[in-house]
N, C-alpha and C positions, 0 to 999 in steps of 0.2 A: 155440303156435307163436311163436318169437321174432319181434320186430317187424320185423327186417330181412328176414324171409322173406315178408312180405306183398306181394302183387302191386302194391299201390298206393303202395309206397315209391319214392323217387327211384331211378333206375337207378344201379347200382353200376359204378364205373369198373373194367373188366376188361381186362387187357393183351391186345393182339391175338393174342399167342402162345397164349392160352388156347383159341382157336378150334380148335387141333389136339388138344385134350384128349379129344375124342370125336366120333363121327359118327353116333350113334344117331338123331339127328333126320333124317338122310338115309334111313335105313331106314323111318322113319315116312312120309316124303315118297314113297318108292318104293311103299309100300302104298297111299297115297292115289292115286297115278298109276294103278296097276293097277286099283283099285276103280272109279275114274272112267272108265277105258277100258271096262270091262265095263258100267258104267252107261250110257254112250252107245251101246255096241253094242246093248244092250237097246232103247234108244229108236229106233234106226235099223233094227231088224229089219223093221218094216212097210214102210219105204221101199224096201228091197231086194226084199221078197217081194210088194210091192203090185201090180205089173203082172201077175204070174201069178195072184194072188188075184182081181184084177179079172176076169180071163177065166174062172177056175174057178167063182167065186161070183157072177158077174154084178153087180159093184159099179161104179157110175158114178163119174166124176171128182168130182162133188159129194159123193157118199157117202164116197169115199176121203178127201176133204178133212176131212169131219166126223170120220172115224176117226183121221186124223192129229192132229186137235185134241183128241181125247178125253183123251189123256194130260195135256195142259196145263190142262184145266179143273180136274181134281182136284189137280194139282201146284200150281196157284195157290191153291186153297182151303186146302190143307194146309200152305202155307209158314209162316204165322205159328204155328199149332199145332206144326208140326215144330220150329221154332226154339225155342219154349217147352219142348218135351220135351227138347231138347238142353241147354238151360240148367238144367232141373230134374233130369234123370237122368244127364247126362254123355254125351259123344260116343261112347265105346266101346260102351256098351250099346245106345243108341238106333240108332246107325248100323249096328251089327252085325245087329240084328233086321231093319232095313230092307233090307239086302243080301239076306238070306235070303228075305224076303217077295217082293221084286220079281222075284227069280230064279224062284221057284216060279210066280208069276203069268205070267211070260214063257213058261215051259214049257207052261203050260195053253193058251196061244194056238195051239200046234201042233195041238190037237184040234178046232179050230173047224170043220174040214172035215166032221166027223161030224154036224154040225148045220146043214146047208146052208140049210135054210129060215129059220133064225134066226141065221145066221152074223154078219150085220152088227150085230145087237143084242148078241149075246154078245161079239163082238170089242170093241165099244164099251165094254161093262162091264169087260172084262179090262184094256183099255188105261187106262180110268178108274181102276181099282184100282192099276195099276202107278204111275200118277201120284201117288197117295196114298203108296205105299210109298217112292218115290224122293224125296219132299219134303225129308227131312232131309239129303240127300247133300251138296249144295254148302254150305249153312250149316255142316254138320259139318266139311267140308274147311276152311272159313274159320276155324272155332274151333280146330281142331287145329293149323293153321299159326300162328295167333296165339299159341297156347300153346307151340309148340316152336321158333319161329324169331324171332331178333332182327329189329328193324325193317330193318336194312341187308341182310338176306337174304330178306325177306318178299316182295319183288317177284318174284324168281326162283321161290321156292317156290310162290307162288300161280299164277304163269304156267305152271309145270310141270303142276300138277294140272289147271288149266283147259285146257291144250293136249292133255290126254288125250282130249278130245272129238274132236280131229282124228286123233289116233293110232288111235282106235277104228275110224275108217273105213279108215285105212291097213291095219290089222291084220285087220279083220273083213269089210270090203266084198268083197274077192276071195273069201274063204272062203264068205260068205253067197251070193254070186253063183253059186259052184260048187255049193253045196248045193241051190239052187233048180233048177239045170240037171240035176244028177246024181241027186238024191234026192227033190226036191219041196220046195215052199215051207214045208211043215210043219216040216221039220227045221232050218230057220233058227231057229225059236223054241226047239225042244227042245235044240239044241246050245248056243246062247248062254246059255239059262237054266240048263242043267246046269253050265256053267263057273261061273256066279255062285253056285250052291249050294255048290260046293267052296270058293270064295273066302270065303264067309261064315264057314266053319270056320277058315280061315287067319287071318282078321281077329282072332279072339278070342285068338290066340297072339302077335300082333305089336303091336297097338295098346294103348298105356297113356298115362296122363297123365304129364308129365315127372317128377314126384316119385315116381311109382309104378313107373316102368320098372325092371325088375330089373338092367339092364345099363348104365344111364346112370352116368357118372362125375361126381364132384363138380365137376370142372373144366368139363365141358360144361354142367352145370346152372347154374353161376355165370355162364358165358359167355352163355348164352341169356337168363337172367334179367337180367343186367347190360345186355344190348342191347335190352331192352324186351319180351321174350317174357312173355306172361301165364301164367306157369308154374302158378299156382294156379287156373286157370279151372275145372277139374273137381275140385279138391281144396280147397274153402274151409274155413276154420276154423269153429268153432261160431258165432262172432259173425257171420262173413261169410255162413254158411249161412242164418241167420235173416234177414239183410238181403236175400239173394238170393230167399228165399221170399216176403218182403214185396214185393220189386221185381217179382216175376212174378205177383202176384195179378191178377185180372181188371181191376180198376180201374186199377192201376198200368200194366198192359200197354197199355190204351187211352191213358193219359197219355203213356207212352213213345213209342207210335206217333205220337201227335200231335206230340211234340217232334221226332221224326225227319223228319216230313213238313213241319214248319215251318222246319227248318234248311236253309239254302240249299245247303250242300255236299252233305248226304245226299240231298236232293230231286233235285239235278242228277245225282248218281250213279245214283239210281233211274231217272230218265227216260232217261239214257244207256243203261242196261242194257236197257230196253225196245227201243230202236232197234237196239242191237248184237245182241240175241237174234233180231231179225227176220232178220238175215243167217244166223245159226246155224240157225234152223228152216227156212229155204229149203233149205239144204244137207242137213239131216236128213230132210226129208220129200219135197220135190218135185224135187230135183236129179237123182236117178237116173231118175225118171219123165220129166224134161225130156230127158235123154240118149236115152232109148228112144223117146219119142213125137215129140220135136221134131228130134232129130238122128239118128234111125233106127239106133240101136245095139241090139245084142242085150242081154239082161239080164246075160249073162256079161261082155260088153264094158263095160257100164255099171258093173258092180261093180269092175272093174279101173281104168277111167278115173276113177271117183269118188274113188279112193284118191290120185290125183295132186294135185288141189287140197287134199285133206285133209293130205297130207304137207307141202305148202307152208304150210298153216295151222299145223301142228305146229311147223315151223321158225320161222315168224313168232312164234308164241306164246312159245317159249323165248327167241328173240332179244329180244322186247319186254321180258320180265321181266329178262333179263340186262342189257340197256341201261339200264333204269330203275334197277336197283340200282347199276350202274356210275356213272351220273350222280350218284346220291345219295351214294355213297362219295367221289366226286370233289369234293364241295362244292356241287353244285347243290342248290337247295332241293327238298324232297320234292314240293312242288306241281309244279314244272317237271319234275322227274325222272319223275313219273308221267304228266303231260300230254303230253310230247313224243312218246313212242312211241304213245300212245293216238290223238292227233290225226293224226300221220303215217300210222299204219296204217289208220285209218278213211277217210282221204282216198283211199288206194289202193283201198279196198273199193268206192268209188263207180264204179270203172271197169267193174263188172259190166255196166252198161248197154250197153257197146260190143259185147257179144255179139249185140245186136239188129241190128247192121250188118255182120256178117261171116258167111260161109257155110262156110268151111273148118273141119272138125271140130277139127283140131289147133290152130287159132287160138282157137276157143272154149275148149278145154281150157286153153290158155296164159293167156287172160284170166281165166278162172275161178280158175286157180291164183294169179295175181297178186292178185285180189280176196280170195281166202281167206287168202293170206299176210298181207295188210294187216289182215284181220279178226282173225287170230291175234295179230298184233303189237299191235293196239289193244285187245284184250280183257283189260285189266288191272283190270277192275272189282272183282274179288275181292281183289286186292292193296290197292286203295283202301279197300275195306270193312274189311280188317284194320287199316288205318291210322286210320280215322275212327270205327269202331263203338264205342259206349260199352262199357266193360269188363264191366259187370255184365249187359248184355243183348246180348252179341255174337251169340248164336244168334237172338234175336228180330230184331235189326237185319239179320242175314243173311237171315232168312226174309222180311222185308219187301222187301229188295233183290231177292231171287229171285222174289217175287210179281210185281214189275214185269216181270221177264224172262219169267215164265210167261204173262203176258197176251199177249206177243208170240207165244208158242207156240200160243195159241188163235187170235189174229187172223190170223197169217201163213198157215197152211194153209187157213183158210176163205176169206180174200181171194183167194188164188191159185186155189183151186178154183172160186170164183165167176167169176174172170177167165177161166179156161179154158172153163168152160161157156158164158160169154157171148160170148167172142171166138174160141175155138178156137186161141189162140196164147199163147205165153209172153212176148210183147213187153212188154205192160203189167206183167206180173209182175216182170220184171227191172228195169223202171223204178221200180216200187214198192220193191224191195229197195235199189236205188241211192239213192233219196231218203231212205230210213231211215238208211243209212250217213252221209249228209250231216247229218241231224238229230242223230245221235249226236255228231258234231263240234261242232255248235252247243251241245249240252248241256254239254260239257266246257269249251268256250271262254267261253260266255256265262253259264251258270247257276252252275257250280262255280267257286268262288274259291280260297281257301286249303284245302289238304288237311291237316287236323289232327284229332286225336281229339275227338269230341263228348263232353261231360260232362253227366250228368243233373242236374236241379235239386237232388236230394237230396245230390249229391256236393259241393255248396257252392261251385260255380264258375260263372262266366258261360258261356253256350253260344255258341261261335264260330259265326258265320254265320247266326244266327237272323234270319229276315226279319221 
């Protein structure tokens, strides 16, 4: 391969007009958005079906909290191996297999009712398995965006696929609420899982590495490469492949993980993701239960009402990514361009605690919508990871980043379940979520300094931000 094609060469100066040479990257982004929507619909099935399942299968709030957390235990364990698989075998193959597996496992959860005596144990096992299958999803999204999008478009691209988590609730919560009411909670799992199986087949026809895509133009390839896209991420030369294999050996993996944890920037982003994901997992797990048990809504009403904050989260997510890229293109430093929407949004998320002091349901929904809008606006962690992750271990770095987020997926449902069993109220639960939003702000303002790509020791450069 000619030297100029190497991903580690200086960016090529490409005229702005070249951006109009092709739009295949937006087809790739659309696919990521749809897949992530289904991904989060699968994760939220239990939250919608949970109240009916509690009654039918005699599940306590504490047991439901454990079931909510089952996904995140395996999701956490599999993050680093999942990132390694992405770096080793490429995003298309690993991610495609993952979509198929998590969809089949979701469908199987619809059969839990036939095993009433062992329902809790079997459901825990299936949710645990879904967590394993979904582990490569967000590191895969991050790798694909890094490969297909130049730096100045990466904030919006990352925000869009990340905002699919909110769109999933908008699109599927009303449908799942209707399925519970009209057909039974079992069909929430079978319908959503079946859609995912079909999507896994579509994935194989749409997703390619930039150089391998049959429809990409030379102009678009030059444009994205010249803007900083890592176009060779899944198509290394023989020399690069040997280096990648060496870099992903067990000993090197441990050394690279140590490098990322010692780096002030990446550590701050990791910690911030833990606190941000606390907000996410409250909405994914306990929010519909909160509406039913604390605000006396029916499950059908809860399905529709839950979609309103989610819609605001989607709008906030897209706005945050657009604003970040707009600031960067206008001459603002990348550090400020990323931090401004993150900090502003997360400060808005702290308002969730106000719900403890109001009684009108419409006002609760309004406050929740504002809080989730802010969470969407501030959830630019994946864009930051695309900016700072070392090129040769982008999957591993994304896996470690997502590991911190998965810890929140374990802690949040368990803590809230314990609070409910101990107090019978959501008041302390909302205070807990609000405090985590404030701590995310602290992470980005105090720990994270400059946002710039971290380079590994073997790449021959100093590592910015190492403590």
